[in-house]
N, C-alpha and C positions, 0 to 999 in steps of 0.2 A: 194673571192680569195685574195683581197688586205689585209683583216684582217689576213688571214692565213700567208701571206708573212711577215706581220709586226710582228706577234707573233712567227713565226717559228713553228706553230703547225697546225696539221690537225686532222680530225676525225678518221684517220686510226689507228687501234689498234697497239700497240707495239708488235713486233715479239718476242723480248727477254725480259725476266723479269730481275730485279736486282738480282744478285746472293747473296743469304743469307745463313745463317748457315744450314737451313733446306735442301737447295739444295746441299750444300757441303756434308752433311751427307748422303743424298741419293746417291750422286755420289760415295762417298767412299765405301758405302755398296754394290753397284752394282759391282764395280771393285774388291774389296777385297773378295766379297762373291761368285765370279764366279768360277765354276769348269772348265769351258772352255770358250773361246771367239772366235769370228771370227777374223782372223788375215789377214791384207792386206799389201802386200809388192809390190815393183816395180820389175817386171820381168827384169833381167839384159840383156836378149837377145832382148826383144821387147820393153821394156819401159812401157808396159801396166800394170795396177794394176792386182795383182794376189791374190785372197782371198782363205783362207783355214780355217780349224778349228784347234785350238791348246789347249791342256790341259794347265791350268794356275794355278799358285800359287802366293805367294807374298813373298818378302824378308822382313826383319824386319822393313824396312822403308816404307812398303806398296807398293813398286814398283812391278809391275807384273813381273812374271818369267815364262818362257816357257822352255820345254825340247824338243828338236827337233833333227831329224836325218840329218846328213850332206848330205844325198842323196835326201832330199826333195827339192821341188822347192822354198818353202818359206825360207828355210835356205840359199840357194844360193842367194836369193834376199836380205836377211838381211846382208850377208857378202859383197855384192857388194854396197849396199846402206842402211845405218842404219835407214832411214826414213821408218816408218810403222804406221799402225793404228790398234787399237783394238776396237771391238764392244762387249759390255756386256749388258745383260738384256734379260730375257726370256719372251716370250709371254705367256699369260694365256687364260682364257676363253674369248670368244667374239673377238672383233676386236684386232688383234695383235698390232696395232699402238696405242691402248689405254693404253698400259703398258710401264713402264719406261725403257729407254735404254740410253746408253752413248757411244759416239764415242770418243776415246782418240788418239790424235796424239802423237807419241812417237819416241824416238831414241833408237835403240837396241845396246847392247854391250855384246859381248861374255864373259863368265866367264871361266877363266883359271882353268884347273884341278890342283889338289895337292896344293890348296891354302885354307886358312881359310874361305874365301868367298864361295868357291865351296862347302866345307864341310857343312857350315851353310845352304846354299841354298838347297843342296841335301837333308839334313835331313828334312828341312821344307816341301819341295816338296813331299817327300815320305810319310811324316806324313799325307799329304792331299790326295795323290794318291798312296796308298800302292802297287797297281798292277804295277806301273811304275818301281818298283825295278827289274822287269824281264829284262829290257833293259837299265836302266839309266846308267849303267857302260860300255855299249858297246862302243867300240872305236870311232864309227861314230856319237854318240850322244853327245850333248853338251847343256848346259844351256845358256840362254840369259836373261839379265835384260832388261826390256822394259820400259824405263823411260819416264813418261808423260811430255809433253811439253805444251799441251793445250787440252781442251776437250769441247765437245758439249753435254749437257745433255738435254734429252727430258723426262720430268717426266709425260707425258700424254698430251692430247690435251690442248693447250694454256699454257703449262708450259715448256718453253724452256730457257736454261741458257747457258752462256759461262763461263768456268772455266780456271784457270791457272794450269800449271803443279804442282805448289807448293800446290794447294788445295788438291791434291791427294797423297802427300808425307808426311810421318810422320817426323817432325823435331826432331833432336837429338834422333835417334832410339836406342833402347837397344841392344847393341852388346857385352856387358860384359858377362863373364862366368855365372853370376847369371841369366841373362835373357835367355841365351841359356839353362841353367839347367831347367828353368821354362818351356820352350818348351818341354823338355823331361818329366818333372814331370806331366804335365797336361794330358798326354796320359793315365796315370794310374788312373785318377780320374773319373772312369766310373759312380759311383753312383752320384757324384756331377754333372756330365754332364747331366744325365737323369733328375735330379731335376731342373737344370739350364734351360734345354730345356722346361720343363713343365712351368717354371715361365714365360718364354717369349712367351708362347702360341703356341708351335710347335704341330705337329700332334702326337697323342698318338700311342703307339704300335711300335715305332721305337727305335732301340738301338743306342741312340746318344752317341757320344764321342767328346772330345775336340781334334780337329785336328791341332790347331795352336794358338798362342797367340803373341801379341806384345803390345806396349805401348798404342795403340788406340783401341784394341778390342780383341775378341776371336772368334775362328771358331768352329762351331758345325757341325759334320758329322754323317750321318746315311746311310750307303750304298751309293747309288747314290744321296742322298740328302745332301745339304750343306747350312748352314746359317751363316751369319756374324752378330755378335752383336758388335756394336760400343759403347765404353764407352762415357759417357757424357764429360769427360775431359781426357787428357792423363794421364796414370798412371805413377807416379814418380818412383816407385820401383816394383820389382817382388812381394814383400810382400803385396803391395797395391792391386795387382791383386788377390792374394789369399784371402785377406781379403774381397774383393768385391764378389768373388765367394762364399765363406763360408757364408757371410752375406745373400746372396740371397738364398742359399740352406739350411741354418740353420744347417750345419754340422760342428762341431768343432773337 
């Protein structure tokens, strides 16, 4: 015991690992690749946590986005107190706790209608969730940006990490007309999407399409399936993204 007190060390294992680039990449993939997440808010009437499920997308800076009805309990909670949490990560075969998941502590901010920000977010969200077009423009529905402040990543047993909000946000996001045009153009690149999906080892037999793109990666969607492919480095231009896609798919 005396030796332990002198060295400040014990034989107990460290609960948290040092956060490295591999952990950050896994965290970003979980958040940006989620079709939906668990959303926890504070009930304005009782103060108790209130958890629900929300469809999720991302803005061009990787910040999660939700589309919710003003009549729902979680919307009332977000308006009363912007503090909330998201949980991303789907269980697979075997023990559900053996699969990666991430809890993100966030601040919510409503998106005003009839603004360029709203138009951008609406288009990206509907590209990911086309069926949401049935109600996205209803008067009681609104978008929220859910900006990460901190996160706890569990990559499986013995792989726990703490991350900052900035680990999950894309610096200097592409919001120019050229980047927004790229978002529109990739929707029509169905042949490239199929070959891209095959290159990264997705399941055969699904009709994959590109559902979104930003400086950090590209989204692949096939019906109810969604995958996030993160680039090794941030793309400098929309042309760099297209070159990357065409290089992988060998279509010029």
